[in-house]
C-alpha positions in Angstrom: 121.8 107.3 -116.0 120.1 107.8 -112.7 118.8 111.1 -111.5 120.0 112.7 -108.3 116.5 112.2 -106.7 116.5 108.4 -107.4 120.1 108.1 -106.1 119.1 109.9 -103.0 116.1 107.7 -102.4 118.2 104.5 -103.1 120.8 105.8 -100.5 118.2 106.1 -98.0 116.8 102.7 -98.6 120.3 101.1 -98.3 120.8 102.8 -94.9 117.4 101.6 -93.7 118.3 98.0 -94.7 121.5 98.1 -92.7 119.6 99.2 -89.5 117.5 96.0 -89.5 118.6 93.1 -87.3 119.9 90.3 -89.6 119.2 87.6 -87.0 115.5 88.6 -86.7 113.2 86.4 -88.8 110.4 88.2 -90.7 107.6 86.6 -92.9 108.8 88.3 -96.0 107.3 87.8 -99.4 106.6 84.2 -98.9 104.5 85.0 -95.9 102.5 87.5 -97.8 101.9 85.2 -100.6 100.7 82.4 -98.4 98.3 85.0 -96.4 97.1 86.2 -99.8 96.4 82.7 -101.0 94.5 81.8 -97.9 92.5 85.0 -98.0 91.6 84.2 -101.7 90.5 80.7 -100.7 88.3 82.1 -98.0 86.7 84.5 -100.3 86.0 81.8 -102.9 84.6 79.5 -100.2 82.2 82.2 -98.9 81.2 82.9 -102.5 80.4 79.2 -103.0 78.6 79.0 -99.8 76.4 81.9 -100.6 75.5 80.4 -104.0 74.5 77.1 -102.3 72.6 78.8 -99.6 70.5 80.7 -102.2 69.4 77.3 -103.7 68.0 76.1 -100.4 64.2 76.4 -100.3 63.2 75.9 -96.6 59.8 76.6 -95.3 59.4 75.9 -91.6 56.3 73.8 -90.7 54.3 75.1 -87.8 54.3 73.3 -84.5 51.2 71.5 -83.1 50.3 74.1 -80.4 50.1 77.2 -82.7 46.6 78.7 -83.2 45.1 79.0 -86.7 46.7 75.8 -88.0 45.1 72.5 -88.1 47.5 69.5 -88.9 45.8 66.3 -90.0 46.2 63.6 -87.4 48.0 60.5 -88.3 45.7 57.6 -88.9 46.2 54.8 -86.4 46.0 51.3 -87.8 42.6 49.7 -87.1 42.7 46.3 -85.3 41.5 43.3 -87.3 38.3 41.7 -86.1 37.6 38.0 -86.9 
């Protein structure tokens, strides 16, 4: 048996449902599910990307013009003498 409060609340929801335009298209539950799945997929992709980026070990090599560093010059091949 329903209480008076639940009956009153149900009555208000029924009147709200009648006030909506029946010709209007809304996303509904399917739209929410699709949005939630896309959000979950983005979250998993970002989590995976962060895991892969932590594995990257990158040290930038200094450019030739920077002071205090000396890079070994590339050895040019010596011409043959006969």
